N, CA, C and O atoms as a MOPAC input file, in Angstrom:
PM7 MOZYME 1SCF
protein

 N    -36.70100 1   126.07700 1   -55.48900 1
 C    -35.70100 1   125.94500 1   -56.51900 1
 C    -36.23600 1   125.13000 1   -57.68900 1
 O    -35.98300 1   125.46000 1   -58.84800 1
 N    -36.98300 1   124.05500 1   -57.38400 1
 C    -37.55600 1   123.22600 1   -58.44500 1
 C    -38.47100 1   124.06600 1   -59.33600 1
 O    -38.48200 1   123.90500 1   -60.55700 1
 N    -39.23400 1   124.95700 1   -58.71600 1
 C    -40.16700 1   125.78000 1   -59.47700 1
 C    -39.43100 1   126.77100 1   -60.36800 1
 O    -39.86700 1   127.05600 1   -61.48400 1
 N    -38.31500 1   127.29300 1   -59.87200 1
 C    -37.52500 1   128.22600 1   -60.68100 1
 C    -36.95000 1   127.53100 1   -61.91200 1
 O    -36.92700 1   128.10200 1   -63.00200 1
 N    -36.49000 1   126.30000 1   -61.73100 1
 C    -35.95200 1   125.54000 1   -62.86200 1
 C    -37.06800 1   125.23400 1   -63.85200 1
 O    -36.88600 1   125.38000 1   -65.06000 1
 N    -38.20900 1   124.81400 1   -63.35000 1
 C    -39.35300 1   124.51200 1   -64.20500 1
 C    -39.78500 1   125.75400 1   -64.99500 1
 O    -40.04600 1   125.66200 1   -66.19500 1
 N    -39.85900 1   126.88500 1   -64.34400 1
 C    -40.24600 1   128.13200 1   -65.01400 1
 C    -39.21000 1   128.50000 1   -66.07500 1
 O    -39.57200 1   128.91500 1   -67.17600 1
 N    -37.92500 1   128.35200 1   -65.75100 1
 C    -36.86400 1   128.67000 1   -66.71400 1
 C    -36.96900 1   127.77300 1   -67.93900 1
 O    -36.81200 1   128.24500 1   -69.06500 1
 N    -37.23000 1   126.49100 1   -67.73300 1
 C    -37.36900 1   125.55600 1   -68.85600 1
 C    -38.59400 1   125.91600 1   -69.69200 1
 O    -38.52700 1   125.89500 1   -70.92100 1
 N    -39.70200 1   126.24400 1   -69.05100 1
 C    -40.93000 1   126.60600 1   -69.77500 1
 C    -40.70200 1   127.84800 1   -70.63100 1
 O    -41.13000 1   127.88200 1   -71.78500 1
 N    -40.04000 1   128.86400 1   -70.09400 1
 C    -39.76800 1   130.07500 1   -70.86300 1
 C    -38.82000 1   129.78600 1   -72.02300 1
 O    -38.97100 1   130.34600 1   -73.10900 1
 N    -37.85800 1   128.92600 1   -71.79300 1
 C    -36.90900 1   128.55800 1   -72.84100 1
 C    -37.62300 1   127.85600 1   -73.98800 1
 O    -37.38100 1   128.18000 1   -75.15100 1
 N    -38.49000 1   126.90700 1   -73.68600 1
 C    -39.25300 1   126.18700 1   -74.71100 1
 C    -40.19100 1   127.14100 1   -75.43500 1
 O    -40.29800 1   127.08900 1   -76.66000 1
 N    -40.86800 1   128.00600 1   -74.70100 1
 C    -41.79000 1   128.96100 1   -75.31300 1
 C    -41.04900 1   129.92900 1   -76.22600 1
 O    -41.53700 1   130.26900 1   -77.30400 1
 N    -39.88700 1   130.36600 1   -75.80100 1
 C    -39.10600 1   131.30100 1   -76.62100 1
 C    -38.64000 1   130.63000 1   -77.89800 1
 O    -38.63600 1   131.25300 1   -78.96000 1
 N    -38.25100 1   129.37400 1   -77.80900 1
 C    -37.79900 1   128.65700 1   -78.99500 1
 C    -38.97000 1   128.39300 1   -79.94000 1
 O    -38.81000 1   128.49600 1   -81.15600 1
 N    -40.13400 1   128.05800 1   -79.40900 1
 C    -41.31400 1   127.78300 1   -80.23200 1
 C    -41.77800 1   129.03000 1   -80.97100 1
 O    -42.34300 1   128.93000 1   -82.06000 1
 N    -41.54600 1   130.19800 1   -80.39200 1
 C    -41.94300 1   131.45700 1   -81.01000 1
 C    -40.73700 1   132.17100 1   -81.59800 1
 O    -40.60400 1   133.38800 1   -81.47200 1
 N    -39.86700 1   131.41600 1   -82.23500 1
 C    -38.65600 1   131.95400 1   -82.83300 1
 C    -38.97600 1   133.18800 1   -83.67200 1
 O    -39.91200 1   133.16900 1   -84.47200 1
 N    -38.21500 1   134.24500 1   -83.49700 1
 C    -38.44000 1   135.51500 1   -84.19800 1
 C    -38.41600 1   135.33200 1   -85.70900 1
 O    -39.15700 1   136.00700 1   -86.42400 1
 N    -37.58600 1   134.44100 1   -86.19900 1
 C    -37.49900 1   134.19600 1   -87.63200 1
 C    -38.82200 1   133.69600 1   -88.21000 1
 O    -39.13200 1   133.96400 1   -89.37000 1
 N    -39.59400 1   132.97700 1   -87.41300 1
 C    -40.86500 1   132.41900 1   -87.86000 1
 C    -42.06900 1   133.28600 1   -87.49600 1
 O    -43.18100 1   133.01700 1   -87.94900 1
 N    -41.86400 1   134.29800 1   -86.70200 1
 C    -42.96700 1   135.09900 1   -86.18100 1
 C    -43.63200 1   135.96400 1   -87.25100 1
 O    -42.94300 1   136.57400 1   -88.06900 1
 N    -44.96900 1   136.02200 1   -87.25100 1
 C    -45.66400 1   136.94000 1   -88.16400 1
 C    -45.44600 1   138.40000 1   -87.78000 1
 O    -45.73700 1   139.29700 1   -88.57100 1
 N    -44.93200 1   138.64900 1   -86.56200 1
 C    -44.62800 1   140.01300 1   -86.13000 1
 C    -43.28900 1   140.50200 1   -86.67900 1
 O    -42.98600 1   141.69300 1   -86.61300 1
 N    -42.49700 1   139.59300 1   -87.21400 1
 C    -41.22900 1   139.94400 1   -87.83900 1
 C    -41.55200 1   140.61600 1   -89.17700 1
 O    -42.31000 1   140.05900 1   -89.97100 1
 N    -40.99300 1   141.79900 1   -89.44100 1
 C    -41.28900 1   142.56200 1   -90.66300 1
 C    -41.06200 1   141.72000 1   -91.92200 1
 O    -41.77800 1   141.88600 1   -92.91000 1
 N    -40.08100 1   140.82800 1   -91.89700 1
 C    -39.81200 1   139.97800 1   -93.06000 1
 C    -40.98900 1   139.07400 1   -93.40500 1
 O    -41.12300 1   138.65200 1   -94.55400 1
 N    -41.84400 1   138.77100 1   -92.43000 1
 C    -42.98200 1   137.88300 1   -92.63000 1
 C    -44.31100 1   138.62600 1   -92.70600 1
 O    -45.34800 1   138.01500 1   -92.96400 1
 N    -44.29000 1   139.91500 1   -92.48900 1
 C    -45.51300 1   140.69900 1   -92.40000 1
 C    -46.20700 1   140.85800 1   -93.75200 1
 O    -45.54500 1   141.09400 1   -94.76300 1
 N    -47.53700 1   140.72900 1   -93.77700 1
 C    -48.27000 1   140.98600 1   -95.02000 1
 C    -48.21600 1   142.46600 1   -95.41900 1
 O    -48.52300 1   142.80400 1   -96.56200 1
 N    -47.83300 1   143.34200 1   -94.49800 1
 C    -47.70600 1   144.77100 1   -94.79800 1
 C    -46.38400 1   145.09200 1   -95.50300 1
 O    -46.22400 1   146.17900 1   -96.05700 1
 N    -45.45400 1   144.16200 1   -95.48200 1
 C    -44.16700 1   144.33600 1   -96.13700 1
 C    -44.38100 1   144.22000 1   -97.65400 1
 O    -44.97400 1   143.24400 1   -98.11500 1
 N    -43.90600 1   145.19900 1   -98.43400 1
 C    -44.09400 1   145.22800 1   -99.88600 1
 C    -43.61000 1   143.93400 1  -100.53500 1
 O    -44.19900 1   143.47700 1  -101.51400 1
 N    -42.55400 1   143.34500 1  -100.00400 1
 C    -42.02900 1   142.11100 1  -100.58200 1
 C    -43.03300 1   140.96100 1  -100.49100 1
 O    -42.92900 1   139.99600 1  -101.24800 1
 N    -43.99600 1   141.05000 1   -99.58200 1
 C    -44.98600 1   139.98900 1   -99.39200 1
 C    -46.34400 1   140.33500 1   -99.98900 1
 O    -47.25900 1   139.51200 1   -99.94400 1
 N    -46.49400 1   141.51100 1  -100.53700 1
 C    -47.77500 1   141.99500 1  -101.02300 1
 C    -48.10700 1   141.47200 1  -102.41900 1
 O    -47.22900 1   141.42800 1  -103.28100 1
 N    -49.36800 1   141.07300 1  -102.65900 1
 C    -49.76000 1   140.68600 1  -104.01200 1
 C    -49.81200 1   141.88500 1  -104.96400 1
 O    -49.92100 1   141.70700 1  -106.17700 1
 N    -49.73700 1   143.09400 1  -104.42600 1
 C    -49.65700 1   144.28600 1  -105.27300 1
 C    -48.27100 1   144.40800 1  -105.90800 1
 O    -48.10500 1   145.08800 1  -106.92100 1
 N    -47.29100 1   143.75300 1  -105.31500 1
 C    -45.94500 1   143.67800 1  -105.87300 1
 C    -46.01900 1   142.71500 1  -107.05900 1
 O    -46.46900 1   141.58000 1  -106.90100 1
 N    -45.58600 1   143.15000 1  -108.24200 1
 C    -45.73200 1   142.34700 1  -109.46300 1
 C    -45.16500 1   140.93500 1  -109.30700 1
 O    -45.71500 1   139.98500 1  -109.86400 1
 N    -44.08900 1   140.79100 1  -108.56700 1
 C    -43.48800 1   139.46600 1  -108.36700 1
 C    -44.48100 1   138.48600 1  -107.75000 1
 O    -44.42700 1   137.29000 1  -108.03500 1
 N    -45.38900 1   138.98200 1  -106.90400 1
 C    -46.34300 1   138.13000 1  -106.18900 1
 C    -47.74100 1   138.14200 1  -106.80500 1
 O    -48.62600 1   137.42200 1  -106.34200 1
 N    -47.94000 1   138.93100 1  -107.81500 1
 C    -49.27000 1   139.15300 1  -108.39700 1
 C    -49.76400 1   137.92800 1  -109.16800 1
 O    -48.98900 1   137.30200 1  -109.89100 1
 N    -51.05600 1   137.57700 1  -109.02000 1
 C    -51.58700 1   136.42100 1  -109.74500 1
 C    -51.60400 1   136.63400 1  -111.26600 1
 O    -51.68300 1   135.66000 1  -112.01500 1
 N    -51.53100 1   137.87800 1  -111.73400 1
 C    -51.51200 1   138.14700 1  -113.16900 1
 C    -50.11700 1   138.02300 1  -113.78100 1
 O    -49.96300 1   138.08000 1  -115.00100 1
 N    -49.11200 1   137.85700 1  -112.93900 1
 C    -47.74500 1   137.64500 1  -113.40900 1
 C    -47.67600 1   136.25000 1  -114.03600 1
 O    -48.08200 1   135.26700 1  -113.41600 1
 N    -47.15900 1   136.16700 1  -115.27100 1
 C    -47.07000 1   134.88400 1  -115.98700 1
 C    -46.33000 1   133.82700 1  -115.16700 1
 O    -46.63500 1   132.63900 1  -115.27000 1
 N    -45.37000 1   134.24800 1  -114.36000 1
 C    -44.61300 1   133.30800 1  -113.53100 1
 C    -45.49200 1   132.63100 1  -112.47400 1
 O    -45.12000 1   131.58600 1  -111.94100 1
 N    -46.65100 1   133.21800 1  -112.16800 1
 C    -47.54500 1   132.68100 1  -111.14300 1
 C    -48.79700 1   132.05200 1  -111.74500 1
 O    -49.71200 1   131.67300 1  -111.01400 1
 N    -48.84700 1   131.93900 1  -113.04600 1
 C    -50.04500 1   131.46100 1  -113.73900 1
 C    -50.03700 1   129.94600 1  -113.91500 1
 O    -49.01900 1   129.37100 1  -114.30100 1
 N    -51.17800 1   129.28900 1  -113.63000 1
 C    -51.26600 1   127.84700 1  -113.88200 1
 C    -51.28800 1   127.55900 1  -115.38900 1
 O    -51.08700 1   126.41500 1  -115.79600 1
 N    -51.52900 1   128.58000 1  -116.22200 1
 C    -51.52400 1   128.40000 1  -117.67500 1
 C    -50.11500 1   128.35800 1  -118.24700 1
 O    -49.93000 1   128.01400 1  -119.41400 1
 N    -49.14300 1   128.69700 1  -117.45400 1
 C    -47.73900 1   128.65700 1  -117.85200 1
 C    -47.27200 1   127.20500 1  -117.68000 1
 O    -47.00600 1   126.76300 1  -116.56200 1
 N    -47.17400 1   126.47200 1  -118.78700 1
 C    -46.82900 1   125.04900 1  -118.68600 1
 C    -45.43300 1   124.87800 1  -118.07900 1
 O    -44.50300 1   125.62500 1  -118.38300 1
 N    -45.32600 1   123.89900 1  -117.23700 1
 C    -44.06500 1   123.62400 1  -116.56700 1
 C    -43.75200 1   124.57600 1  -115.42900 1
 O    -42.63400 1   124.57700 1  -114.91400 1
 N    -44.72100 1   125.38500 1  -115.03100 1
 C    -44.51300 1   126.35800 1  -113.96800 1
 C    -44.26900 1   125.63300 1  -112.64700 1
 O    -45.11900 1   124.86900 1  -112.18900 1
 N    -43.12300 1   125.86900 1  -112.04500 1
 C    -42.77100 1   125.20600 1  -110.79000 1
 C    -43.31300 1   125.93400 1  -109.56500 1
 O    -43.18300 1   125.43500 1  -108.44800 1
 N    -43.92100 1   127.11000 1  -109.75500 1
 C    -44.47900 1   127.85700 1  -108.61700 1
 C    -45.88400 1   127.39000 1  -108.24800 1
 O    -46.35300 1   127.67000 1  -107.14500 1
 N    -46.55400 1   126.69400 1  -109.14000 1
 C    -47.94800 1   126.31900 1  -108.92100 1
 C    -48.05400 1   125.20000 1  -107.88500 1
 O    -47.30200 1   124.22500 1  -107.91400 1
 N    -49.00900 1   125.37000 1  -106.97200 1
 C    -49.31300 1   124.35800 1  -105.95600 1
 C    -50.57700 1   123.65400 1  -106.42300 1
 O    -51.60300 1   124.29600 1  -106.64800 1
 N    -50.50600 1   122.35800 1  -106.56600 1
 C    -51.63900 1   121.57700 1  -107.07700 1
 C    -52.14200 1   120.58800 1  -106.02800 1
 O    -51.38800 1   120.11300 1  -105.17800 1
 N    -53.44300 1   120.29400 1  -106.11400 1
 C    -54.00400 1   119.27300 1  -105.22800 1
 C    -53.71100 1   117.90200 1  -105.82000 1
 O    -53.05900 1   117.80000 1  -106.85900 1
 N    -54.18800 1   116.85100 1  -105.16700 1
 C    -53.89200 1   115.49000 1  -105.61400 1
 C    -54.51300 1   115.16600 1  -106.97200 1
 O    -54.10100 1   114.20300 1  -107.61800 1
 N    -55.48600 1   115.94400 1  -107.41200 1
 C    -56.10100 1   115.74700 1  -108.72800 1
 C    -55.43400 1   116.58300 1  -109.81000 1
 O    -55.84000 1   116.53900 1  -110.97100 1
 N    -54.41200 1   117.34300 1  -109.43400 1
 C    -53.69900 1   118.16100 1  -110.41000 1
 C    -54.27900 1   119.54400 1  -110.63000 1
 O    -53.81800 1   120.27700 1  -111.50500 1
 N    -55.28900 1   119.91300 1  -109.84500 1
 C    -55.90300 1   121.23800 1  -109.97500 1
 C    -55.07800 1   122.28700 1  -109.23800 1
 O    -54.65700 1   122.07500 1  -108.10000 1
 N    -54.85300 1   123.41600 1  -109.89800 1
 C    -54.08400 1   124.50100 1  -109.27900 1
 C    -54.84200 1   125.06300 1  -108.08700 1
 O    -56.02500 1   125.38900 1  -108.18700 1
 N    -54.15200 1   125.17200 1  -106.96100 1
 C    -54.74300 1   125.71100 1  -105.73400 1
 C    -54.11600 1   127.04000 1  -105.33400 1
 O    -54.68100 1   127.78200 1  -104.53100 1
 N    -52.95600 1   127.33500 1  -105.89100 1
 C    -52.25600 1   128.55800 1  -105.54900 1
 C    -50.86000 1   128.51700 1  -106.13900 1
 O    -50.56400 1   127.73200 1  -107.04000 1
 N    -50.01300 1   129.38000 1  -105.60900 1
 C    -48.64300 1   129.44000 1  -106.08800 1
 C    -47.71600 1   129.87500 1  -104.97000 1
 O    -48.14000 1   130.49100 1  -103.99200 1
 N    -46.45300 1   129.54700 1  -105.13100 1
 C    -45.41500 1   129.86500 1  -104.15100 1
 C    -44.38600 1   130.76200 1  -104.81700 1
 O    -43.89500 1   130.45700 1  -105.90400 1
 N    -44.06300 1   131.87100 1  -104.15900 1
 C    -43.08900 1   132.81400 1  -104.70100 1
 C    -41.87800 1   132.87200 1  -103.78000 1
 O    -42.00300 1   133.25400 1  -102.61700 1
 N    -40.70000 1   132.49500 1  -104.29300 1
 C    -39.50000 1   132.60000 1  -103.46600 1
 C    -39.15200 1   134.05500 1  -103.18300 1
 O    -39.31400 1   134.92200 1  -104.04300 1
 N    -38.67200 1   134.31500 1  -101.97100 1
 C    -38.26400 1   135.65300 1  -101.56100 1
 C    -36.75200 1   135.79900 1  -101.66900 1
 O    -36.02100 1   134.80800 1  -101.65200 1
 N    -36.29600 1   137.02100 1  -101.77700 1
 C    -34.86600 1   137.30300 1  -101.89200 1
 C    -34.08300 1   136.79500 1  -100.67800 1
 O    -32.91300 1   136.43300 1  -100.80500 1
 N    -34.72500 1   136.76500 1   -99.49400 1
 C    -34.02000 1   136.33500 1   -98.28000 1
 C    -33.99200 1   134.81400 1   -98.10600 1
 O    -33.45900 1   134.31700 1   -97.11400 1
 N    -34.56400 1   134.07400 1   -99.06100 1
 C    -34.57200 1   132.61900 1   -98.98200 1
 C    -35.88400 1   132.04500 1   -98.49200 1
 O    -36.06300 1   130.82700 1   -98.51400 1
 N    -36.81200 1   132.88800 1   -98.04900 1
 C    -38.12700 1   132.42200 1   -97.62500 1
 C    -39.03500 1   132.21600 1   -98.83100 1
 O    -38.62200 1   132.40300 1   -99.97500 1
 N    -40.27200 1   131.82800 1   -98.55900 1
 C    -41.25800 1   131.60000 1   -99.61200 1
 C    -42.60300 1   132.12700 1   -99.13700 1
 O    -42.99400 1   131.90100 1   -97.99200 1
 N    -43.31800 1   132.83800 1  -100.02600 1
 C    -44.69200 1   133.26600 1   -99.76300 1
 C    -45.64200 1   132.35300 1  -100.51700 1
 O    -45.35200 1   131.94100 1  -101.64000 1
 N    -46.78500 1   132.03100 1   -99.90100 1
 C    -47.79500 1   131.18100 1  -100.51300 1
 C    -49.07200 1   131.98300 1  -100.72200 1
 O    -49.54200 1   132.66200 1   -99.80800 1
 N    -49.63300 1   131.90600 1  -101.92500 1
 C    -50.83400 1   132.64500 1  -102.29600 1
 C    -51.85900 1   131.68400 1  -102.88500 1
 O    -51.50200 1   130.65200 1  -103.45200 1
 N    -53.15400 1   132.04000 1  -102.74200 1
 C    -54.15700 1   131.26700 1  -103.45500 1
 C    -54.23400 1   131.81300 1  -104.88300 1
 O    -53.51700 1   132.76000 1  -105.20800 1
 N    -55.06500 1   131.25500 1  -105.72600 1
 C    -55.13300 1   131.66800 1  -107.13200 1
 C    -55.61500 1   133.10500 1  -107.30100 1
 O    -55.40600 1   133.69400 1  -108.36200 1
 N    -56.25000 1   133.68200 1  -106.29400 1
 C    -56.71200 1   135.07000 1  -106.35600 1
 C    -55.65200 1   136.06000 1  -105.88800 1
 O    -55.87800 1   137.27000 1  -105.90400 1
 N    -54.50400 1   135.54900 1  -105.47400 1
 C    -53.42600 1   136.41800 1  -105.01700 1
 C    -53.47800 1   136.76200 1  -103.54800 1
 O    -52.74000 1   137.64100 1  -103.10100 1
 N    -54.33100 1   136.09500 1  -102.77800 1
 C    -54.39900 1   136.33600 1  -101.33600 1
 C    -53.29000 1   135.52800 1  -100.66200 1
 O    -53.20000 1   134.31300 1  -100.83700 1
 N    -52.46300 1   136.20400 1   -99.90400 1
 C    -51.35700 1   135.53800 1   -99.21100 1
 C    -51.92800 1   134.64700 1   -98.11700 1
 O    -52.65800 1   135.10800 1   -97.23900 1
 N    -51.59100 1   133.38300 1   -98.18200 1
 C    -52.13200 1   132.39900 1   -97.24300 1
 C    -51.11600 1   131.90400 1   -96.22700 1
 O    -51.48000 1   131.31500 1   -95.20900 1
 N    -49.85300 1   132.14200 1   -96.50400 1
 C    -48.84300 1   131.67400 1   -95.56300 1
 C    -47.45500 1   131.99300 1   -96.07300 1
 O    -47.28600 1   132.59200 1   -97.13500 1
 N    -46.46700 1   131.58400 1   -95.30000 1
 C    -45.08100 1   131.82900 1   -95.65100 1
 C    -44.19800 1   130.79500 1   -94.99600 1
 O    -44.55900 1   130.17100 1   -93.99800 1
 N    -43.04900 1   130.63500 1   -95.57500 1
 C    -41.99900 1   129.81600 1   -94.99600 1
 C    -40.83400 1   130.77300 1   -94.79200 1
 O    -40.29200 1   131.29100 1   -95.76800 1
 N    -40.43700 1   131.02000 1   -93.54700 1
 C    -39.35800 1   131.97800 1   -93.31800 1
 C    -38.02900 1   131.45700 1   -93.83300 1
 O    -37.84400 1   130.25200 1   -94.00700 1
 N    -37.11800 1   132.36500 1   -94.07200 1
 C    -35.75900 1   131.99500 1   -94.47600 1
 C    -35.12400 1   131.17700 1   -93.36900 1
 O    -35.37300 1   131.42200 1   -92.18900 1
 N    -34.33200 1   130.23900 1   -93.73000 1
 C    -33.68500 1   129.36800 1   -92.74400 1
 C    -32.44200 1   129.96900 1   -92.27100 1
 O    -31.75200 1   129.38400 1   -91.43500 1

């Protein structure tokens, strides 16, 4: 019985740690999803909204020296995609 409880707790913790909302296997987070693609103009590095040359741009991610390292694009579902300056998707924050 102790082992069954332990196994149930382990599966519960593992399931919570791999929450579907945060999973890269979830279509909302997939790099294959058009909404996450740098080919989509909203996410493209050539879009003025994603340019470090756009003064006051709140999408730009800067290092401690103030150098642009990438940009963050909010998604319609409330999540955020993160790209480097070349437009390569480096990560995401799923919708809450």
